[in-house]
C-alpha positions as CSV (number, residue, x, y, z in Angstrom):
1,M,-10.8,0.2,7.4
2,A,-12.9,-2.8,6.5
3,I,-15.7,-0.7,6.0
4,Q,-14.0,1.6,3.6
5,G,-12.5,-1.8,1.6
6,N,-15.9,-3.0,1.4
7,L,-17.8,0.4,0.1
8,L,-14.7,0.1,-2.4
9,K,-15.0,-3.2,-3.6
10,T,-19.1,-2.4,-4.0
11,I,-18.1,0.5,-5.6
12,V,-15.6,-1.0,-8.1
13,F,-18.4,-4.0,-8.9
14,L,-20.9,-1.2,-9.6
15,L,-18.7,0.5,-12.1
16,S,-17.4,-2.7,-13.7
17,A,-21.7,-3.5,-13.7
18,R,-23.7,-2.5,-17.3
19,L,-26.3,-1.2,-15.2
20,P,-29.5,-0.1,-17.0
21,F,-29.5,3.6,-16.9
22,V,-32.5,6.4,-17.5
23,A,-31.9,8.7,-20.5
24,S,-28.7,11.0,-19.8
25,D,-28.3,14.3,-18.3
26,S,-25.0,15.8,-18.1
27,A,-26.4,19.6,-16.4
28,T,-27.5,17.5,-13.7
29,L,-25.0,15.4,-13.7
30,T,-22.7,18.4,-13.2
31,S,-24.7,20.0,-10.7
32,C,-24.9,16.9,-8.5
33,L,-21.3,16.5,-8.6
34,S,-20.5,20.0,-7.5
35,S,-23.1,19.8,-4.6
36,A,-21.0,16.3,-3.3
37,N,-18.0,19.1,-3.6
38,L,-16.6,16.6,-5.7
39,Q,-14.8,19.7,-8.4
40,P,-16.1,18.3,-11.7
41,I,-14.4,19.0,-14.7
42,S,-16.6,19.7,-17.6
43,P,-16.3,20.3,-21.4
44,S,-16.1,24.0,-20.4
45,S,-13.2,23.6,-17.9
46,S,-9.6,24.6,-18.7
47,N,-8.1,21.3,-18.0
48,Y,-10.7,19.2,-19.7
49,T,-8.7,18.2,-22.8
50,A,-5.3,17.1,-20.8
51,D,-7.7,15.7,-18.0
52,S,-9.6,13.3,-21.0
53,L,-6.8,12.2,-23.2
54,A,-7.0,8.5,-23.3
55,F,-3.8,6.5,-23.3
56,N,-4.3,5.9,-26.9
57,R,-4.1,8.9,-28.7
58,R,-5.8,7.2,-31.9
59,L,-9.0,6.9,-30.0
60,S,-10.7,10.4,-29.0
61,Y,-13.9,10.3,-26.6
62,K,-15.6,13.0,-24.7
63,P,-16.6,12.6,-21.2
64,A,-19.5,14.3,-19.4
65,D,-17.4,15.1,-16.6
66,I,-14.3,13.9,-14.9
67,V,-13.9,13.7,-11.1
68,F,-10.9,13.3,-8.6
69,P,-11.9,11.6,-5.4
70,T,-10.1,11.6,-2.3
71,N,-11.3,8.8,-0.7
72,A,-14.3,5.8,-1.0
73,Q,-17.2,8.2,0.6
74,D,-16.5,10.6,-2.9
75,V,-16.5,7.3,-5.2
76,A,-19.7,6.5,-3.8
77,S,-21.1,10.3,-4.1
78,A,-19.8,10.1,-8.0
79,V,-21.7,6.9,-8.6
80,K,-24.8,7.9,-7.1
81,C,-24.7,11.3,-9.4
82,A,-24.1,9.4,-12.6
83,S,-26.9,6.9,-11.8
84,Q,-29.4,9.6,-11.5
85,A,-28.6,11.5,-13.7
86,G,-28.4,8.3,-16.1
87,V,-24.7,8.4,-17.2
88,K,-22.9,5.7,-17.5
89,V,-19.5,5.3,-15.4
90,A,-16.0,4.9,-16.2
91,A,-13.4,3.9,-13.5
92,R,-9.8,5.0,-14.7
93,S,-7.1,3.8,-12.4
94,G,-3.5,4.3,-14.5
95,G,-5.1,4.7,-17.6
96,H,-3.2,2.3,-20.2
97,S,-6.4,1.1,-22.0
98,Y,-6.2,0.9,-25.4
99,A,-9.5,0.7,-26.2
100,A,-9.9,4.2,-24.1
101,N,-12.2,2.4,-21.3
102,G,-11.1,4.6,-18.8
103,I,-12.5,7.7,-20.0
104,G,-15.6,5.4,-21.0
105,G,-15.0,3.8,-24.3
106,E,-17.4,6.0,-25.6
107,D,-18.8,9.5,-25.4
108,G,-20.9,10.8,-22.6
109,S,-19.8,9.0,-19.7
110,L,-18.5,10.1,-16.2
111,V,-14.8,9.3,-15.5
112,I,-13.5,8.8,-12.0
113,D,-10.6,9.1,-11.9
114,L,-8.4,7.1,-8.6
115,K,-5.3,8.6,-9.0
116,N,-5.4,10.4,-5.6
117,L,-6.3,6.6,-3.7
118,K,-2.9,6.0,-3.2
119,S,-2.7,4.8,0.2
120,V,-0.5,1.7,1.3
121,I,-1.0,-0.2,4.7
122,V,1.6,-3.0,5.4
123,N,1.5,-5.3,8.0
124,A,4.7,-7.2,8.3
125,S,3.7,-9.4,11.1
126,N,1.2,-11.5,9.2
127,Q,2.4,-10.3,5.5
128,T,-0.8,-8.8,4.2
129,A,-1.1,-5.2,2.8
130,V,-4.1,-2.9,2.0
131,F,-3.7,0.0,-0.9
132,G,-5.8,1.9,-3.0
133,T,-6.4,1.6,-6.7
134,G,-4.2,5.0,-7.2
135,N,-0.9,3.5,-6.6
136,R,1.1,2.4,-9.7
137,L,3.4,-0.6,-9.5
138,G,6.6,0.7,-9.0
139,D,5.2,2.8,-6.0
140,L,3.2,-0.4,-4.4
141,A,6.5,-1.9,-5.0
142,L,8.9,0.1,-3.7
143,A,5.9,0.4,-0.3
144,L,5.8,-3.3,0.1
145,F,9.6,-3.9,0.3
146,N,9.9,-0.9,2.8
147,G,7.1,-1.7,4.8
148,G,8.4,-5.6,5.3
149,K,10.6,-6.7,2.9
150,Q,7.8,-8.0,1.0
151,A,7.4,-8.3,-3.0
152,I,4.7,-9.1,-5.5
153,A,5.5,-10.5,-8.8
154,H,5.4,-8.0,-12.0
155,G,7.2,-7.3,-14.7
156,A,8.0,-5.1,-17.6
157,S,8.2,-5.5,-21.7
158,F,9.7,-2.2,-23.5
159,R,9.5,-4.7,-26.4
160,V,7.0,-6.6,-28.2
161,V,8.5,-8.8,-31.2
162,V,5.9,-10.4,-33.3
163,I,7.6,-13.5,-35.0
164,S,5.1,-14.3,-38.5
165,Q,5.8,-18.0,-40.1
């Protein structure tokens, strides 16, 4: 588990870094992702419109492809394909970016949607937990409580108040 955790940390770092890429080639990307059995959602796919929606519907970017990995190795394969094709990578975990960074923040990115990485392992004896980036806050809070009566600080705001003087 530690190896997968370290691999995932490295991948997340690579996703957040601005790496120097070569000229983009989306056909090469799609082919590589298909060869890695990642079942890319491309602009010609029937699910593309729904899967490429930004949280902020006022922003509309068109990813080159979208993949839904099920483990850290799938994420690593997708990043490798993007690098080889010269395509920028966007990690989407929750997708609540008002700037639409979850779909790349610009046209032509590879979106790696992490929603399938939902594992939660709670060790009640030492009060630690390891969890995947695809978990939603409510699901994580419930798993922590059920696994060892633990909690995390979190909150929600359903109203925003702006006071002007």
